[in-house]
GUBA-863975 format. One record per residue: y, z, x of N, C-alpha, C, O, CB in turn; residue number from 0; residue in one letter. Coordinates in steps of 0.1 Angstrom, whole numbers, plus 5000, padded with zeros to 4 digits. Each point is the difference from the previous one (the first is absolute). Glycine has a CB too. Layout:
<rs>
{n_v Y | n_w Z | n_u X | ca_v Y | ca_w Z | ca_u X | c_v Y | c_w Z | c_u X | o_v Y | o_w Z | o_u X | cb_v Y | cb_w Z | cb_u X | resi NUM | resn A}
...
</rs>
This chain:
<rs>
{n_v 4988 | n_w 5000 | n_u 5009 | ca_v 5012 | ca_w 5000 | ca_u 4991 | c_v 5012 | c_w 5000 | c_u 5009 | o_v 5002 | o_w 5008 | o_u 5009 | cb_v 4986 | cb_w 5004 | cb_u 4972 | resi 0 | resn X}
{n_v 5022 | n_w 4979 | n_u 5016 | ca_v 5012 | ca_w 4999 | ca_u 5008 | c_v 5010 | c_w 5011 | c_u 4996 | o_v 4999 | o_w 5005 | o_u 4989 | cb_v 4997 | cb_w 4970 | cb_u 5014 | resi 1 | resn X}
{n_v 5013 | n_w 5027 | n_u 5006 | ca_v 5011 | ca_w 5010 | ca_u 4996 | c_v 5008 | c_w 4995 | c_u 4988 | o_v 5004 | o_w 5008 | o_u 4992 | cb_v 4997 | cb_w 4998 | cb_u 5032 | resi 2 | resn X}
{n_v 5000 | n_w 4981 | n_u 4974 | ca_v 5008 | ca_w 4995 | ca_u 4989 | c_v 4992 | c_w 5002 | c_u 4987 | o_v 5007 | o_w 5004 | o_u 4990 | cb_v 5003 | cb_w 4979 | cb_u 5025 | resi 3 | resn X}
{n_v 4977 | n_w 5016 | n_u 4985 | ca_v 4993 | ca_w 5002 | ca_u 4988 | c_v 4999 | c_w 5015 | c_u 4997 | o_v 5000 | o_w 5004 | o_u 4988 | cb_v 4986 | cb_w 4976 | cb_u 5016 | resi 4 | resn X}
{n_v 5014 | n_w 5029 | n_u 5006 | ca_v 5001 | ca_w 5014 | ca_u 4998 | c_v 5013 | c_w 5004 | c_u 4994 | o_v 5001 | o_w 5008 | o_u 4990 | cb_v 4984 | cb_w 4996 | cb_u 5029 | resi 5 | resn X}
{n_v 5026 | n_w 4990 | n_u 4986 | ca_v 5013 | ca_w 5002 | ca_u 4995 | c_v 5001 | c_w 4996 | c_u 4985 | o_v 5006 | o_w 5007 | o_u 4992 | cb_v 5004 | cb_w 4990 | cb_u 5031 | resi 6 | resn X}
{n_v 4984 | n_w 4991 | n_u 4974 | ca_v 5000 | ca_w 4995 | ca_u 4986 | c_v 4993 | c_w 5010 | c_u 4991 | o_v 5005 | o_w 5002 | o_u 4989 | cb_v 4996 | cb_w 4975 | cb_u 5020 | resi 7 | resn X}
{n_v 4988 | n_w 5029 | n_u 4995 | ca_v 4993 | ca_w 5009 | ca_u 4992 | c_v 5008 | c_w 5013 | c_u 4998 | o_v 5000 | o_w 5006 | o_u 4989 | cb_v 4979 | cb_w 4985 | cb_u 5019 | resi 8 | resn X}
{n_v 5028 | n_w 5013 | n_u 5002 | ca_v 5009 | ca_w 5012 | ca_u 4999 | c_v 5011 | c_w 4997 | c_u 4990 | o_v 5003 | o_w 5009 | o_u 4992 | cb_v 4991 | cb_w 4998 | cb_u 5032 | resi 9 | resn X}
{n_v 5012 | n_w 4982 | n_u 4978 | ca_v 5011 | ca_w 4996 | ca_u 4991 | c_v 4996 | c_w 5000 | c_u 4985 | o_v 5007 | o_w 5005 | o_u 4991 | cb_v 5003 | cb_w 4981 | cb_u 5028 | resi 10 | resn X}
{n_v 4978 | n_w 5008 | n_u 4979 | ca_v 4995 | ca_w 4999 | ca_u 4986 | c_v 4997 | c_w 5014 | c_u 4995 | o_v 5002 | o_w 5003 | o_u 4988 | cb_v 4988 | cb_w 4975 | cb_u 5017 | resi 11 | resn X}
{n_v 5005 | n_w 5031 | n_u 5003 | ca_v 4997 | ca_w 5014 | ca_u 4996 | c_v 5013 | c_w 5007 | c_u 4996 | o_v 5000 | o_w 5007 | o_u 4991 | cb_v 4979 | cb_w 4993 | cb_u 5024 | resi 12 | resn X}
{n_v 5031 | n_w 4998 | n_u 4993 | ca_v 5013 | ca_w 5006 | ca_u 4998 | c_v 5006 | c_w 4995 | c_u 4986 | o_v 5005 | o_w 5007 | o_u 4992 | cb_v 4999 | cb_w 4995 | cb_u 5033 | resi 13 | resn X}
{n_v 4995 | n_w 4984 | n_u 4973 | ca_v 5005 | ca_w 4994 | ca_u 4988 | c_v 4993 | c_w 5006 | c_u 4988 | o_v 5006 | o_w 5003 | o_u 4990 | cb_v 4999 | cb_w 4976 | cb_u 5022 | resi 14 | resn X}
{n_v 4981 | n_w 5022 | n_u 4989 | ca_v 4993 | ca_w 5006 | ca_u 4989 | c_v 5003 | c_w 5014 | c_u 4997 | o_v 5002 | o_w 5004 | o_u 4989 | cb_v 4980 | cb_w 4981 | cb_u 5017 | resi 15 | resn X}
{n_v 5021 | n_w 5023 | n_u 5005 | ca_v 5003 | ca_w 5014 | ca_u 4998 | c_v 5014 | c_w 5001 | c_u 4993 | o_v 5003 | o_w 5009 | o_u 4992 | cb_v 4984 | cb_w 4997 | cb_u 5028 | resi 16 | resn X}
{n_v 5022 | n_w 4985 | n_u 4983 | ca_v 5013 | ca_w 5000 | ca_u 4995 | c_v 5001 | c_w 4995 | c_u 4985 | o_v 5011 | o_w 5001 | o_u 4994 | cb_v 4998 | cb_w 4997 | cb_u 5029 | resi 17 | resn X}
{n_v 4981 | n_w 4995 | n_u 4973 | ca_v 5000 | ca_w 4994 | ca_u 4986 | c_v 5002 | c_w 5011 | c_u 4990 | o_v 5007 | o_w 4998 | o_u 4990 | cb_v 4978 | cb_w 4984 | cb_u 5017 | resi 18 | resn X}
{n_v 5010 | n_w 5030 | n_u 4995 | ca_v 5000 | ca_w 5010 | ca_u 4990 | c_v 5008 | c_w 5012 | c_u 5004 | o_v 5003 | o_w 5009 | o_u 4992 | cb_v 4975 | cb_w 4983 | cb_u 5000 | resi 19 | resn X}
{n_v 5026 | n_w 5009 | n_u 5021 | ca_v 5007 | ca_w 5012 | ca_u 5005 | c_v 5011 | c_w 4996 | c_u 5009 | o_v 4997 | o_w 4994 | o_u 5010 | cb_v 4982 | cb_w 5020 | cb_u 4988 | resi 20 | resn X}
{n_v 5033 | n_w 4989 | n_u 4999 | ca_v 5011 | ca_w 4995 | ca_u 5008 | c_v 5003 | c_w 5009 | c_u 5012 | o_v 5011 | o_w 4998 | o_u 5006 | cb_v 4999 | cb_w 4993 | cb_u 4973 | resi 21 | resn X}
{n_v 4981 | n_w 5018 | n_u 5025 | ca_v 5003 | ca_w 5009 | ca_u 5011 | c_v 5004 | c_w 4993 | c_u 5013 | o_v 5010 | o_w 5004 | o_u 5006 | cb_v 4974 | cb_w 5012 | cb_u 4984 | resi 22 | resn X}
{n_v 5009 | n_w 4974 | n_u 5014 | ca_v 5003 | ca_w 4993 | ca_u 5012 | c_v 5014 | c_w 4994 | c_u 5000 | o_v 5008 | o_w 5001 | o_u 5010 | cb_v 4968 | cb_w 4995 | cb_u 4994 | resi 23 | resn X}
{n_v 5027 | n_w 4998 | n_u 4985 | ca_v 5014 | ca_w 4994 | ca_u 4998 | c_v 5011 | c_w 5011 | c_u 5000 | o_v 5010 | o_w 4998 | o_u 5007 | cb_v 4980 | cb_w 4983 | cb_u 4980 | resi 24 | resn X}
{n_v 5007 | n_w 5030 | n_u 5006 | ca_v 5010 | ca_w 5011 | ca_u 5000 | c_v 5002 | c_w 5006 | c_u 5014 | o_v 5011 | o_w 5002 | o_u 5004 | cb_v 4983 | cb_w 5003 | cb_u 4972 | resi 25 | resn X}
{n_v 4995 | n_w 4996 | n_u 5031 | ca_v 5000 | ca_w 5006 | ca_u 5014 | c_v 5009 | c_w 4991 | c_u 5009 | o_v 5008 | o_w 5004 | o_u 5008 | cb_v 4969 | cb_w 5006 | cb_u 4989 | resi 26 | resn X}
{n_v 5020 | n_w 4976 | n_u 5002 | ca_v 5008 | ca_w 4991 | ca_u 5007 | c_v 5015 | c_w 5000 | c_u 4997 | o_v 5009 | o_w 5000 | o_u 5009 | cb_v 4971 | cb_w 4986 | cb_u 4992 | resi 27 | resn X}
{n_v 5023 | n_w 5015 | n_u 4986 | ca_v 5014 | ca_w 5002 | ca_u 4996 | c_v 5007 | c_w 5012 | c_u 5005 | o_v 5011 | o_w 5000 | o_u 5004 | cb_v 4983 | cb_w 4988 | cb_u 4975 | resi 28 | resn X}
{n_v 4998 | n_w 5023 | n_u 5022 | ca_v 5006 | ca_w 5013 | ca_u 5005 | c_v 5001 | c_w 5000 | c_u 5015 | o_v 5010 | o_w 5005 | o_u 5005 | cb_v 4980 | cb_w 5006 | cb_u 4975 | resi 29 | resn X}
{n_v 5000 | n_w 4984 | n_u 5027 | ca_v 5000 | ca_w 5001 | ca_u 5015 | c_v 5002 | c_w 4987 | c_u 5008 | o_v 5001 | o_w 5001 | o_u 5012 | cb_v 4984 | cb_w 5018 | cb_u 4984 | resi 30 | resn X}
{n_v 5014 | n_w 4970 | n_u 4997 | ca_v 5002 | ca_w 4987 | ca_u 5007 | c_v 4988 | c_w 4994 | c_u 5006 | o_v 5001 | o_w 4989 | o_u 5005 | cb_v 5021 | cb_w 5020 | cb_u 5000 | resi 31 | resn X}
{n_v 4966 | n_w 4997 | n_u 4993 | ca_v 4988 | ca_w 4994 | ca_u 5005 | c_v 4989 | c_w 5005 | c_u 4991 | o_v 5001 | o_w 5010 | o_u 4993 | cb_v 5007 | cb_w 4989 | cb_u 5030 | resi 32 | resn X}
{n_v 4981 | n_w 4994 | n_u 4977 | ca_v 4988 | ca_w 5003 | ca_u 4991 | c_v 4993 | c_w 5013 | c_u 5006 | o_v 5001 | o_w 5002 | o_u 5012 | cb_v 4996 | cb_w 4973 | cb_u 4982 | resi 33 | resn X}
{n_v 4996 | n_w 5032 | n_u 4998 | ca_v 4993 | ca_w 5012 | ca_u 5005 | c_v 4989 | c_w 4996 | c_u 5009 | o_v 4993 | o_w 4990 | o_u 4998 | cb_v 5013 | cb_w 5023 | cb_u 4981 | resi 34 | resn X}
{n_v 4991 | n_w 4996 | n_u 5031 | ca_v 4989 | ca_w 4997 | ca_u 5009 | c_v 4987 | c_w 5003 | c_u 4993 | o_v 4999 | o_w 5005 | o_u 4989 | cb_v 5016 | cb_w 5000 | cb_u 5031 | resi 35 | resn X}
{n_v 4974 | n_w 4992 | n_u 4987 | ca_v 4987 | ca_w 5002 | ca_u 4995 | c_v 4998 | c_w 5015 | c_u 4996 | o_v 4994 | o_w 5003 | o_u 4989 | cb_v 4997 | cb_w 4978 | cb_u 5025 | resi 36 | resn X}
{n_v 5013 | n_w 5028 | n_u 4995 | ca_v 4998 | ca_w 5014 | ca_u 4998 | c_v 5007 | c_w 5005 | c_u 4987 | o_v 4995 | o_w 5007 | o_u 4992 | cb_v 5004 | cb_w 4996 | cb_u 5033 | resi 37 | resn X}
{n_v 5014 | n_w 4992 | n_u 4973 | ca_v 5007 | ca_w 5003 | ca_u 4988 | c_v 4993 | c_w 4995 | c_u 4987 | o_v 5000 | o_w 5007 | o_u 4990 | cb_v 5022 | cb_w 4993 | cb_u 5024 | resi 38 | resn X}
{n_v 4974 | n_w 4988 | n_u 4987 | ca_v 4993 | ca_w 4994 | ca_u 4988 | c_v 4987 | c_w 5008 | c_u 4997 | o_v 4996 | o_w 5002 | o_u 4989 | cb_v 5014 | cb_w 4976 | cb_u 5017 | resi 39 | resn X}
{n_v 4983 | n_w 5026 | n_u 5005 | ca_v 4987 | ca_w 5008 | ca_u 4998 | c_v 5004 | c_w 5013 | c_u 4994 | o_v 4993 | o_w 5005 | o_u 4990 | cb_v 4996 | cb_w 4983 | cb_u 5029 | resi 40 | resn X}
{n_v 5021 | n_w 5019 | n_u 4986 | ca_v 5004 | ca_w 5013 | ca_u 4994 | c_v 5004 | c_w 4998 | c_u 4985 | o_v 4996 | o_w 5008 | o_u 4992 | cb_v 5012 | cb_w 4999 | cb_u 5031 | resi 41 | resn X}
{n_v 4999 | n_w 4983 | n_u 4975 | ca_v 5005 | ca_w 4997 | ca_u 4986 | c_v 4987 | c_w 4998 | c_u 4991 | o_v 5000 | o_w 5004 | o_u 4988 | cb_v 5022 | cb_w 4986 | cb_u 5020 | resi 42 | resn X}
{n_v 4968 | n_w 5002 | n_u 4997 | ca_v 4989 | ca_w 4997 | ca_u 4992 | c_v 4991 | c_w 5012 | c_u 4996 | o_v 4993 | o_w 5000 | o_u 4990 | cb_v 5007 | cb_w 4978 | cb_u 5021 | resi 43 | resn X}
{n_v 5001 | n_w 5033 | n_u 4997 | ca_v 4993 | ca_w 5012 | ca_u 4998 | c_v 5007 | c_w 5010 | c_u 4991 | o_v 4994 | o_w 5010 | o_u 4996 | cb_v 4995 | cb_w 4986 | cb_u 5026 | resi 44 | resn X}
{n_v 5023 | n_w 5001 | n_u 4975 | ca_v 5008 | ca_w 5009 | ca_u 4991 | c_v 4996 | c_w 4999 | c_u 4986 | o_v 4996 | o_w 4990 | o_u 4995 | cb_v 5023 | cb_w 5009 | cb_u 5021 | resi 45 | resn X}
{n_v 4983 | n_w 5012 | n_u 4976 | ca_v 4998 | ca_w 4999 | ca_u 4986 | c_v 5012 | c_w 4994 | c_u 4993 | o_v 5011 | o_w 4998 | o_u 5007 | cb_v 4974 | cb_w 5022 | cb_u 4994 | resi 46 | resn X}
{n_v 5015 | n_w 4977 | n_u 4987 | ca_v 5011 | ca_w 4993 | ca_u 4993 | c_v 5013 | c_w 5007 | c_u 5000 | o_v 5010 | o_w 4994 | o_u 5002 | cb_v 4973 | cb_w 4996 | cb_u 4983 | resi 47 | resn X}
{n_v 5016 | n_w 5023 | n_u 5014 | ca_v 5013 | ca_w 5008 | ca_u 5000 | c_v 5006 | c_w 5000 | c_u 5014 | o_v 5013 | o_w 4999 | o_u 5001 | cb_v 4978 | cb_w 5016 | cb_u 4981 | resi 48 | resn X}
{n_v 5001 | n_w 4986 | n_u 5028 | ca_v 5006 | ca_w 4999 | ca_u 5014 | c_v 5006 | c_w 4986 | c_u 5002 | o_v 5010 | o_w 4999 | o_u 5007 | cb_v 4973 | cb_w 5018 | cb_u 5001 | resi 49 | resn X}
{n_v 5010 | n_w 4973 | n_u 4988 | ca_v 5006 | ca_w 4986 | ca_u 5001 | c_v 5013 | c_w 4999 | c_u 4993 | o_v 5009 | o_w 4994 | o_u 5005 | cb_v 4968 | cb_w 4997 | cb_u 4997 | resi 50 | resn X}
{n_v 5023 | n_w 5014 | n_u 4986 | ca_v 5013 | ca_w 4999 | ca_u 4992 | c_v 5011 | c_w 5007 | c_u 5007 | o_v 5012 | o_w 4996 | o_u 5000 | cb_v 4975 | cb_w 5002 | cb_u 4979 | resi 51 | resn X}
{n_v 5010 | n_w 5014 | n_u 5027 | ca_v 5010 | ca_w 5008 | ca_u 5007 | c_v 5005 | c_w 4992 | c_u 5012 | o_v 5012 | o_w 4999 | o_u 5002 | cb_v 4978 | cb_w 5022 | cb_u 4990 | resi 52 | resn X}
{n_v 5001 | n_w 4973 | n_u 5015 | ca_v 5004 | ca_w 4992 | ca_u 5012 | c_v 5009 | c_w 4988 | c_u 4996 | o_v 5010 | o_w 4997 | o_u 5007 | cb_v 4969 | cb_w 5010 | cb_u 5005 | resi 53 | resn X}
{n_v 5017 | n_w 4986 | n_u 4978 | ca_v 5008 | ca_w 4989 | ca_u 4995 | c_v 5013 | c_w 5005 | c_u 4995 | o_v 5010 | o_w 4992 | o_u 5001 | cb_v 4969 | cb_w 4995 | cb_u 4993 | resi 54 | resn X}
{n_v 5022 | n_w 5024 | n_u 5000 | ca_v 5013 | ca_w 5005 | ca_u 4995 | c_v 5009 | c_w 5003 | c_u 5012 | o_v 5012 | o_w 4997 | o_u 4999 | cb_v 4977 | cb_w 5013 | cb_u 4980 | resi 55 | resn X}
{n_v 5005 | n_w 4996 | n_u 5032 | ca_v 5008 | ca_w 5002 | ca_u 5012 | c_v 5005 | c_w 4987 | c_u 5006 | o_v 5012 | o_w 4999 | o_u 5004 | cb_v 4975 | cb_w 5022 | cb_u 5000 | resi 56 | resn X}
{n_v 5004 | n_w 4969 | n_u 4996 | ca_v 5004 | ca_w 4987 | ca_u 5005 | c_v 5012 | c_w 4994 | c_u 4992 | o_v 5009 | o_w 4995 | o_u 5005 | cb_v 4968 | cb_w 5002 | cb_u 5004 | resi 57 | resn X}
{n_v 5022 | n_w 5005 | n_u 4978 | ca_v 5010 | ca_w 4994 | ca_u 4991 | c_v 5013 | c_w 5007 | c_u 5002 | o_v 5011 | o_w 4994 | o_u 5000 | cb_v 4972 | cb_w 5001 | cb_u 4983 | resi 58 | resn X}
{n_v 5017 | n_w 5018 | n_u 5019 | ca_v 5012 | ca_w 5008 | ca_u 5003 | c_v 5007 | c_w 4994 | c_u 5013 | o_v 5012 | o_w 4999 | o_u 5001 | cb_v 4978 | cb_w 5022 | cb_u 4988 | resi 59 | resn X}
{n_v 5001 | n_w 4977 | n_u 5021 | ca_v 5006 | ca_w 4994 | ca_u 5013 | c_v 5006 | c_w 4986 | c_u 4998 | o_v 5010 | o_w 4997 | o_u 5005 | cb_v 4973 | cb_w 5017 | cb_u 5008 | resi 60 | resn X}
{n_v 5010 | n_w 4978 | n_u 4979 | ca_v 5005 | ca_w 4987 | ca_u 4997 | c_v 5013 | c_w 5000 | c_u 4993 | o_v 5009 | o_w 4993 | o_u 5003 | cb_v 4967 | cb_w 4999 | cb_u 4996 | resi 61 | resn X}
{n_v 5025 | n_w 5017 | n_u 4991 | ca_v 5012 | ca_w 5002 | ca_u 4992 | c_v 5011 | c_w 5004 | c_u 5009 | o_v 5012 | o_w 4996 | o_u 4998 | cb_v 4975 | cb_w 5009 | cb_u 4981 | resi 62 | resn X}
{n_v 5011 | n_w 5005 | n_u 5030 | ca_v 5010 | ca_w 5005 | ca_u 5009 | c_v 5005 | c_w 4989 | c_u 5009 | o_v 5012 | o_w 4999 | o_u 5003 | cb_v 4978 | cb_w 5024 | cb_u 4996 | resi 63 | resn X}
{n_v 5001 | n_w 4969 | n_u 5006 | ca_v 5003 | ca_w 4989 | ca_u 5009 | c_v 5009 | c_w 4990 | c_u 4993 | o_v 5010 | o_w 4995 | o_u 5005 | cb_v 4969 | cb_w 5008 | cb_u 5008 | resi 64 | resn X}
{n_v 5017 | n_w 4993 | n_u 4974 | ca_v 5008 | ca_w 4991 | ca_u 4992 | c_v 5014 | c_w 5005 | c_u 4997 | o_v 5010 | o_w 4993 | o_u 5001 | cb_v 4968 | cb_w 4999 | cb_u 4989 | resi 65 | resn X}
{n_v 5023 | n_w 5021 | n_u 5007 | ca_v 5013 | ca_w 5006 | ca_u 4997 | c_v 5008 | c_w 4999 | c_u 5013 | o_v 5012 | o_w 4997 | o_u 4999 | cb_v 4978 | cb_w 5019 | cb_u 4983 | resi 66 | resn X}
{n_v 5005 | n_w 4987 | n_u 5029 | ca_v 5007 | ca_w 5000 | ca_u 5013 | c_v 5005 | c_w 4986 | c_u 5003 | o_v 5011 | o_w 4998 | o_u 5004 | cb_v 4975 | cb_w 5021 | cb_u 5004 | resi 67 | resn X}
{n_v 5006 | n_w 4971 | n_u 4989 | ca_v 5004 | ca_w 4986 | ca_u 5003 | c_v 5011 | c_w 4996 | c_u 4990 | o_v 5009 | o_w 4993 | o_u 5004 | cb_v 4968 | cb_w 5002 | cb_u 5004 | resi 68 | resn X}
{n_v 5022 | n_w 5009 | n_u 4979 | ca_v 5011 | ca_w 4997 | ca_u 4991 | c_v 5013 | c_w 5006 | c_u 5004 | o_v 5010 | o_w 4994 | o_u 4999 | cb_v 4973 | cb_w 5005 | cb_u 4983 | resi 69 | resn X}
{n_v 5016 | n_w 5014 | n_u 5022 | ca_v 5012 | ca_w 5007 | ca_u 5005 | c_v 5006 | c_w 4993 | c_u 5012 | o_v 5013 | o_w 4999 | o_u 5001 | cb_v 4978 | cb_w 5022 | cb_u 4990 | resi 70 | resn X}
{n_v 5001 | n_w 4975 | n_u 5019 | ca_v 5005 | ca_w 4993 | ca_u 5011 | c_v 5007 | c_w 4987 | c_u 4997 | o_v 5010 | o_w 4996 | o_u 5005 | cb_v 4972 | cb_w 5015 | cb_u 5009 | resi 71 | resn X}
{n_v 5011 | n_w 4982 | n_u 4976 | ca_v 5006 | ca_w 4987 | ca_u 4996 | c_v 5013 | c_w 5002 | c_u 4993 | o_v 5010 | o_w 4993 | o_u 5002 | cb_v 4967 | cb_w 4998 | cb_u 4995 | resi 72 | resn X}
{n_v 5024 | n_w 5019 | n_u 4994 | ca_v 5012 | ca_w 5003 | ca_u 4993 | c_v 5012 | c_w 5004 | c_u 5010 | o_v 5011 | o_w 4995 | o_u 4998 | cb_v 4975 | cb_w 5012 | cb_u 4982 | resi 73 | resn X}
{n_v 5010 | n_w 5000 | n_u 5030 | ca_v 5010 | ca_w 5004 | ca_u 5010 | c_v 5005 | c_w 4987 | c_u 5008 | o_v 5012 | o_w 4999 | o_u 5003 | cb_v 4978 | cb_w 5024 | cb_u 4999 | resi 74 | resn X}
{n_v 5001 | n_w 4968 | n_u 5001 | ca_v 5003 | ca_w 4988 | ca_u 5006 | c_v 5009 | c_w 4991 | c_u 4992 | o_v 5010 | o_w 4994 | o_u 5005 | cb_v 4969 | cb_w 5007 | cb_u 5007 | resi 75 | resn X}
{n_v 5019 | n_w 4999 | n_u 4975 | ca_v 5008 | ca_w 4992 | ca_u 4991 | c_v 5014 | c_w 5006 | c_u 4999 | o_v 5010 | o_w 4993 | o_u 5001 | cb_v 4970 | cb_w 5001 | cb_u 4985 | resi 76 | resn X}
{n_v 5021 | n_w 5019 | n_u 5014 | ca_v 5013 | ca_w 5007 | ca_u 5000 | c_v 5008 | c_w 4997 | c_u 5013 | o_v 5012 | o_w 4998 | o_u 4999 | cb_v 4978 | cb_w 5020 | cb_u 4986 | resi 77 | resn X}
{n_v 5003 | n_w 4983 | n_u 5026 | ca_v 5006 | ca_w 4997 | ca_u 5013 | c_v 5006 | c_w 4986 | c_u 5000 | o_v 5011 | o_w 4997 | o_u 5005 | cb_v 4973 | cb_w 5019 | cb_u 5006 | resi 78 | resn X}
{n_v 5008 | n_w 4974 | n_u 4984 | ca_v 5005 | ca_w 4986 | ca_u 4999 | c_v 5012 | c_w 4999 | c_u 4991 | o_v 5010 | o_w 4993 | o_u 5004 | cb_v 4967 | cb_w 4999 | cb_u 5000 | resi 79 | resn X}
{n_v 5023 | n_w 5015 | n_u 4985 | ca_v 5012 | ca_w 5000 | ca_u 4991 | c_v 5012 | c_w 5006 | c_u 5007 | o_v 5011 | o_w 4995 | o_u 4998 | cb_v 4973 | cb_w 5006 | cb_u 4982 | resi 80 | resn X}
{n_v 5014 | n_w 5010 | n_u 5028 | ca_v 5011 | ca_w 5006 | ca_u 5007 | c_v 5005 | c_w 4990 | c_u 5011 | o_v 5012 | o_w 5001 | o_u 5004 | cb_v 4979 | cb_w 5022 | cb_u 4991 | resi 81 | resn X}
{n_v 5000 | n_w 4969 | n_u 5010 | ca_v 5004 | ca_w 4991 | ca_u 5011 | c_v 5006 | c_w 4987 | c_u 4994 | o_v 5005 | o_w 4991 | o_u 5008 | cb_v 4977 | cb_w 5018 | cb_u 5006 | resi 82 | resn X}
{n_v 5019 | n_w 4989 | n_u 4973 | ca_v 5007 | ca_w 4989 | ca_u 4994 | c_v 4993 | c_w 4992 | c_u 4991 | o_v 5005 | o_w 4990 | o_u 4994 | cb_v 5006 | cb_w 5010 | cb_u 5026 | resi 83 | resn X}
{n_v 4976 | n_w 5002 | n_u 4977 | ca_v 4993 | ca_w 4993 | ca_u 4990 | c_v 5007 | c_w 5003 | c_u 4986 | o_v 5001 | o_w 5011 | o_u 4997 | cb_v 4976 | cb_w 4989 | cb_u 5016 | resi 84 | resn X}
{n_v 5026 | n_w 4989 | n_u 4980 | ca_v 5008 | ca_w 5002 | ca_u 4988 | c_v 4992 | c_w 5006 | c_u 4988 | o_v 5005 | o_w 5005 | o_u 4991 | cb_v 5009 | cb_w 4976 | cb_u 5017 | resi 85 | resn X}
{n_v 4973 | n_w 5017 | n_u 4993 | ca_v 4991 | ca_w 5005 | ca_u 4989 | c_v 4986 | c_w 5002 | c_u 5005 | o_v 4997 | o_w 4997 | o_u 5012 | cb_v 5017 | cb_w 4991 | cb_u 4971 | resi 86 | resn X}
{n_v 4977 | n_w 5017 | n_u 5009 | ca_v 4986 | ca_w 5003 | ca_u 5004 | c_v 4993 | c_w 4988 | c_u 5004 | o_v 4992 | o_w 5000 | o_u 5009 | cb_v 5008 | cb_w 5020 | cb_u 4975 | resi 87 | resn X}
{n_v 5002 | n_w 4969 | n_u 5008 | ca_v 4993 | ca_w 4987 | ca_u 5004 | c_v 5003 | c_w 4996 | c_u 5014 | o_v 4992 | o_w 4995 | o_u 5007 | cb_v 5009 | cb_w 4998 | cb_u 4968 | resi 88 | resn X}
{n_v 5012 | n_w 5008 | n_u 5029 | ca_v 5004 | ca_w 4996 | ca_u 5013 | c_v 4994 | c_w 5009 | c_u 5010 | o_v 4995 | o_w 4996 | o_u 5011 | cb_v 5026 | cb_w 4995 | cb_u 4980 | resi 89 | resn X}
{n_v 4979 | n_w 5022 | n_u 5006 | ca_v 4994 | ca_w 5010 | ca_u 5009 | c_v 4985 | c_w 4997 | c_u 5002 | o_v 4995 | o_w 5001 | o_u 5012 | cb_v 5022 | cb_w 5016 | cb_u 4981 | resi 90 | resn X}
{n_v 4976 | n_w 4980 | n_u 4996 | ca_v 4986 | ca_w 4997 | ca_u 5001 | c_v 4998 | c_w 4987 | c_u 5009 | o_v 4990 | o_w 4999 | o_u 5008 | cb_v 5006 | cb_w 5011 | cb_u 4969 | resi 91 | resn X}
{n_v 5012 | n_w 4980 | n_u 5021 | ca_v 4999 | ca_w 4988 | ca_u 5008 | c_v 5002 | c_w 5003 | c_u 5015 | o_v 4993 | o_w 4994 | o_u 5008 | cb_v 5015 | cb_w 4992 | cb_u 4972 | resi 92 | resn X}
{n_v 5002 | n_w 5022 | n_u 5023 | ca_v 5002 | ca_w 5004 | ca_u 5014 | c_v 4988 | c_w 5007 | c_u 5006 | o_v 4997 | o_w 4997 | o_u 5011 | cb_v 5028 | cb_w 5005 | cb_u 4984 | resi 93 | resn X}
{n_v 4969 | n_w 5006 | n_u 4997 | ca_v 4988 | ca_w 5008 | ca_u 5005 | c_v 4989 | c_w 4990 | c_u 5002 | o_v 4993 | o_w 5001 | o_u 5011 | cb_v 5014 | cb_w 5019 | cb_u 4977 | resi 94 | resn X}
{n_v 4991 | n_w 4970 | n_u 5003 | ca_v 4989 | ca_w 4991 | ca_u 5002 | c_v 5003 | c_w 4991 | c_u 5013 | o_v 4991 | o_w 4997 | o_u 5007 | cb_v 5005 | cb_w 5002 | cb_u 4968 | resi 95 | resn X}
{n_v 5016 | n_w 4997 | n_u 5027 | ca_v 5004 | ca_w 4992 | ca_u 5012 | c_v 4998 | c_w 5009 | c_u 5012 | o_v 4995 | o_w 4994 | o_u 5010 | cb_v 5021 | cb_w 4993 | cb_u 4977 | resi 96 | resn X}
{n_v 4987 | n_w 5025 | n_u 5013 | ca_v 4998 | ca_w 5009 | ca_u 5012 | c_v 4985 | c_w 5001 | c_u 5003 | o_v 4996 | o_w 5001 | o_u 5012 | cb_v 5025 | cb_w 5012 | cb_u 4982 | resi 97 | resn X}
{n_v 4971 | n_w 4988 | n_u 4996 | ca_v 4985 | ca_w 5001 | ca_u 5002 | c_v 4994 | c_w 4988 | c_u 5006 | o_v 4991 | o_w 5001 | o_u 5008 | cb_v 5008 | cb_w 5014 | cb_u 4972 | resi 98 | resn X}
{n_v 5007 | n_w 4973 | n_u 5017 | ca_v 4995 | ca_w 4988 | ca_u 5006 | c_v 5004 | c_w 4998 | c_u 5015 | o_v 4993 | o_w 4994 | o_u 5007 | cb_v 5009 | cb_w 4996 | cb_u 4970 | resi 99 | resn X}
{n_v 5009 | n_w 5017 | n_u 5026 | ca_v 5005 | ca_w 4998 | ca_u 5014 | c_v 4995 | c_w 5011 | c_u 5009 | o_v 5003 | o_w 5001 | o_u 5011 | cb_v 5017 | cb_w 4988 | cb_u 4981 | resi 100 | resn X}
</rs>
């Protein structure tokens, strides 16, 4: 068996696991990378209540990150408006242009 076919089987197993349980996606949203094998094994041995608690914690982290991003974006828009952007649309355009450069 080649490494590529092993990788394909692993990918299919991950996809199948994620069909019914969003844990891996939530973990990636919270930490920026997929859970390792150890984490997935730990998760698989948990009872339903423990899994729900872990997912609730992940959701809190995701929500906090999103709120922080929104606040940073709002501050950037305000800064652009103080710098001379006549309205929010112009400030947004300036921010998009700055991201490209």
